[in-house]
C-alpha positions in Angstrom: -10.6 -33.2 10.2 -7.7 -31.6 11.4 -4.8 -31.4 8.4 -0.9 -30.4 9.0 0.8 -29.4 6.0 4.7 -29.9 6.3 7.6 -28.3 4.5 11.1 -27.7 5.6 11.3 -24.0 4.8 9.4 -21.1 3.1 12.3 -19.6 1.2 11.1 -18.5 -2.2 10.6 -21.2 -4.9 7.8 -22.7 -6.8 6.9 -25.6 -4.4 7.1 -23.1 -1.2 4.7 -20.7 -2.8 2.4 -23.5 -3.8 2.4 -24.4 -0.1 1.4 -20.9 0.9 -1.0 -20.6 -1.6 -3.0 -24.3 -0.8 -2.7 -23.8 3.0 -4.2 -20.2 2.7 -7.0 -21.4 0.5 -7.9 -24.2 2.7 -7.8 -22.1 5.8 -10.4 -19.7 4.0 -12.7 -22.6 3.0 -12.7 -23.3 6.9 -10.2 -26.5 7.3 -8.6 -26.6 10.6 -5.1 -26.6 8.9 -1.7 -25.7 10.8 1.7 -25.5 9.0 5.1 -27.6 10.6 8.1 -26.0 9.5 11.5 -27.8 9.9 13.4 -24.2 10.4 11.6 -20.4 10.6 13.2 -17.4 9.4 12.7 -17.4 5.6 10.7 -14.9 3.1 7.4 -16.4 2.5 6.4 -16.7 5.9 4.7 -13.9 6.3 2.2 -14.8 3.6 0.8 -17.4 5.5 -2.6 -17.5 7.0 -2.3 -20.5 9.3 -0.4 -21.0 12.7 3.2 -21.9 12.4 4.9 -24.8 14.3 8.8 -24.6 14.5 10.4 -28.0 14.7 13.7 -26.4 15.2 15.4 -29.2 13.5 19.3 -28.7 13.3 20.4 -32.1 12.5 18.1 -34.8 10.9 19.7 -37.5 12.4 18.5 -36.5 16.1 16.1 -39.0 17.4 14.8 -36.3 19.9 13.9 -34.2 16.9 12.1 -37.1 15.2 10.1 -37.9 18.7 9.1 -34.4 18.5 8.0 -34.5 14.8 6.0 -37.8 15.7 4.3 -36.3 18.7 3.4 -32.9 16.6 1.9 -35.1 13.7 0.0 -37.2 16.0 -2.1 -34.7 16.7 -3.9 -34.7 13.2 -6.0 -36.7 11.0 -3.9 -36.2 7.8 -0.4 -35.0 7.2 0.2 -33.3 4.2 4.0 -33.6 3.2 5.5 -31.2 0.6 8.8 -32.3 -0.8 10.2 -35.9 -1.1 12.8 -35.7 1.5 10.1 -33.8 3.7 7.6 -36.9 3.3 10.9 -39.3 4.2 11.7 -37.6 7.7 8.0 -37.7 8.5 7.6 -41.3 7.3 10.9 -42.2 9.4 9.3 -40.9 12.5 6.1 -42.7 12.0 8.0 -46.1 11.4 10.0 -45.3 14.6 7.2 -44.0 16.9 3.9 -44.9 15.2 1.4 -42.7 14.4 -2.5 -43.5 13.0 -2.7 -40.4 11.0 -2.7 -40.5 7.1 0.7 -39.5 5.5 0.3 -38.1 1.9 3.5 -37.2 -0.3 2.8 -33.6 -2.3 5.6 -34.3 -4.8 7.0 -31.2 -6.8 9.8 -32.6 -8.5 9.9 -33.9 -12.1 10.4 -37.8 -12.6 12.6 -39.7 -14.4 13.1 -43.5 -14.8 14.8 -44.5 -11.7 13.0 -44.2 -8.2 15.2 -42.4 -5.4 15.8 -44.1 -2.3 14.0 -41.9 -0.4 10.9 -43.3 -2.1 11.7 -46.7 -1.6 11.1 -49.5 1.0 9.6 -48.0 4.2 9.7 -44.6 2.6 7.3 -45.5 -0.3 4.5 -43.2 0.1 0.9 -44.7 0.9 -0.8 -41.7 -0.7 0.7 -39.7 -3.5 -0.2 -36.2 -4.9 1.0 -35.2 -8.1 0.8 -31.6 -10.0 0.6 -33.2 -13.4 -0.4 -36.7 -15.0 3.2 -37.8 -15.7 3.8 -38.0 -12.6 0.8 -40.0 -11.5 1.6 -42.7 -14.4 5.1 -42.7 -12.8 3.9 -42.9 -9.1 1.8 -45.9 -10.1 4.0 -47.8 -12.5 7.5 -47.0 -10.6 6.4 -46.4 -6.9 3.5 -48.9 -7.4 1.3 -46.6 -5.6 -2.2 -48.1 -6.0 -4.3 -46.1 -8.3 -7.2 -45.3 -5.7 -4.1 -43.7 -3.6 -2.8 -41.3 -6.4 -4.3 -38.1 -7.2 -3.8 -34.9 -9.6 -4.0 -31.6 -7.6 -3.2 -28.8 -10.3 -1.0 -26.0 -8.8 -2.7 -22.4 -8.3 -1.9 -18.7 -7.2 -4.2 -16.4 -5.3 -6.4 -14.7 -7.9 -5.0 -11.4 -6.5 -2.8 -10.3 -9.1 -4.2 -7.2 -11.5 -4.0 -7.0 -14.9 -0.7 -5.0 -16.1 0.0 -2.6 -19.1 3.1 -4.6 -20.7 6.2 -1.7 -21.2 6.9 -0.7 -24.6 10.6 -0.9 -24.0 11.0 -4.3 -25.4 12.8 -5.7 -22.7 12.3 -9.5 -21.9 11.9 -10.9 -18.4 12.6 -14.6 -16.9 11.8 -15.9 -13.3 13.6 -19.1 -12.1 16.0 -19.5 -9.3 19.4 -19.6 -10.6 20.0 -23.8 -11.2 21.2 -25.6 -14.0 17.6 -27.0 -14.9 16.2 -23.7 -15.6 18.7 -23.2 -18.9 19.1 -19.7 -18.4 22.2 -19.7 -21.0 19.6 -20.3 -23.8 17.7 -17.1 -22.2 20.5 -15.1 -22.7 21.4 -16.4 -26.2 17.9 -15.7 -27.1 17.8 -12.3 -25.8 20.9 -11.2 -27.8 19.3 -13.1 -31.1 16.6 -10.4 -30.5 18.7 -7.6 -29.4 16.7 -7.0 -26.4 17.4 -7.0 -22.9 16.8 -9.7 -20.4 16.2 -9.4 -16.7 16.0 -12.7 -14.8 14.5 -12.8 -11.3 15.6 -15.5 -9.1 17.9 -16.5 -6.2 21.0 -18.4 -6.8 20.8 -21.8 -5.7 24.0 -23.3 -7.4 27.0 -21.1 -7.4 29.1 -23.2 -9.9 26.4 -22.7 -12.6 25.9 -18.7 -11.5 29.5 -18.2 -12.2 29.1 -20.0 -15.5 26.3 -17.5 -16.3 28.2 -14.4 -15.1 30.8 -15.7 -17.7 28.4 -15.8 -20.4 27.2 -12.2 -19.6 30.5 -11.5 -19.7 30.2 -7.7 -17.7 27.6 -6.5 -20.6 24.6 -4.5 -19.2 22.3 -6.5 -21.7 21.6 -9.3 -19.1 20.9 -8.5 -15.2 20.2 -11.3 -12.6 18.1 -9.6 -9.6 18.1 -11.8 -6.2 15.7 -11.4 -3.3 12.2 -10.2 -5.2 9.2 -11.9 -3.5 6.4 -10.0 -4.9 7.2 -10.4 -8.5 3.7 -8.7 -9.7 5.2 -5.4 -9.1 8.1 -6.3 -11.9 5.4 -7.3 -14.7 4.8 -3.8 -16.0 8.6 -3.1 -16.5 8.9 -5.6 -19.5 7.5 -6.4 -22.6 7.2 -10.3 -22.8 8.3 -13.2 -20.5 10.5 -16.4 -21.4 10.4 -19.6 -19.5 13.5 -21.7 -20.7 13.6 -24.4 -18.1 13.9 -27.8 -19.7 12.0 -29.8 -17.1 8.8 -28.3 -14.8 6.0 -29.9 -12.9 4.2 -26.5 -13.2 5.5 -24.0 -13.5 3.6 -21.9 -11.2 4.9 -18.5 -12.7 2.9 -19.2 -16.0 -0.2 -19.0 -14.0 0.9 -15.8 -12.7 1.7 -14.3 -16.3 -1.6 -15.6 -17.1 -3.6 -13.7 -14.1 -1.4 -10.7 -14.9 -2.3 -10.8 -19.0 1.7 -11.2 -19.8 2.6 -12.8 -22.9 5.2 -15.4 -22.4 6.8 -18.2 -24.5 8.1 -21.2 -22.5 9.3 -25.0 -23.4 6.5 -27.3 -23.7 7.0 -29.2 -20.2 4.9 -29.6 -17.1 1.2 -29.3 -16.3 0.5 -26.0 -17.7 1.5 -27.0 -21.2 0.0 -30.3 -21.1 -3.3 -28.4 -20.5 -3.3 -25.5 -22.5 -1.0 -26.2 -25.4 -3.9 -26.6 -27.9 -5.2 -23.5 -26.6 -2.0 -21.4 -26.5 0.1 -22.9 -29.3 1.8 -19.6 -29.8 3.1 -19.9 -26.0 5.1 -23.0 -26.3 8.0 -24.1 -28.0 8.6 -27.6 -28.8 12.5 -27.5 -29.3 15.2 -25.5 -28.1 15.8 -24.5 -31.5 16.6 -20.6 -31.4 14.5 -19.7 -34.6 11.5 -21.3 -33.4 12.0 -18.9 -30.0 12.7 -15.9 -32.3 9.4 -16.3 -34.5 7.1 -16.8 -31.2 8.6 -13.6 -29.4 8.6 -11.6 -32.7 4.7 -12.7 -33.4 3.5 -11.9 -29.8 -0.1 -10.0 -29.4 -0.2 -7.7 -26.7 -3.7 -6.6 -27.2 -6.6 -6.6 -24.6 -7.9 -9.3 -25.9 -4.8 -11.7 -25.8 -4.6 -10.4 -22.0 -8.3 -11.2 -21.3 -8.0 -14.8 -22.8 -5.1 -15.6 -20.4 -6.9 -14.7 -17.5 -9.7 -16.7 -18.7 -7.8 -19.7 -19.1 -6.2 -19.2 -15.8 -9.7 -18.9 -14.1 -11.0 -22.2 -16.2 -8.6 -24.4 -15.1 -6.5 -22.9 -12.1 -8.8 -20.9 -10.2 -8.0 -21.4 -6.4 -11.7 -22.5 -5.8 -11.3 -25.3 -8.1 -8.0 -26.6 -6.6 -9.2 -26.0 -3.1 -12.4 -28.3 -3.7 -9.9 -31.0 -5.5 -7.9 -31.2 -2.1 -10.7 -31.4 0.1 -11.9 -34.3 -2.2 -8.5 -36.1 -1.7 -8.8 -35.8 2.1 -12.1 -37.2 2.0 -10.9 -40.3 -0.1 -7.7 -40.4 2.0 -9.7 -40.0 5.5 -12.3 -42.4 4.9 
């Protein structure tokens, strides 16, 4: 079975990290997998263990490039497209030029009541992978994907992050690219309520929101935004605790990295990790954005070796690369049959 994974670019982001981890895990499992990128020259490409094909797409409406995509995809049995707009582009090339390969949408986006245009009509996915249960319900009920063609595949990260000794500094960290859904202004308010320094690691994706945050920070040195960090495992030991204030997530992937590193975190209850682990890690998840709830959870965190080992054990129980790779291979067998 020949498999092609497709994404637009490998800039630093959650979906892109999932892409790299999954491709590398499949490669290690002996799967004949290659990668198609719409453009190259981004940070995470160096972490890929598979061969890359550069589509060199400069204009999504260019029929020659669409035809080139069709020719590349037609060499494979399964084309695994990450992100909705990527799936829509490959689907369009298949509609226009043909191709007998099975096309899968791996959806990394949150869901809402309305169906986006790029998932309607001829763009409707025949096979759908979601990373948490709410996505599957939405795909079946709203996209009308058949139940046998809707699959759950949890995120994972490479099991190469060592457990760290947290800093006694009392400082807080947050990982997330700078966009409004990350709710970083709440993180700033929380840190100031606790009188702790906050460092946010993420790249600016929304310049207007970034400007708003700079106004909130007001030139003070108690909040720092650091861009361009690709290996976050090197910064965990600089902080005492991590927070994740995003209002909506599918994973999020960074919580798995915290668990591997034994970093205590407090996050809003959204996404697959919260759905899976809430009952076992209630102290780590906030049910609201009432600041007192977050203050109480941060103040009661347990930095014991026992707690660190518990976080790592839960990662291995639910999210190990071996489990996720095996699930992915079962999906491929079902789709290919």
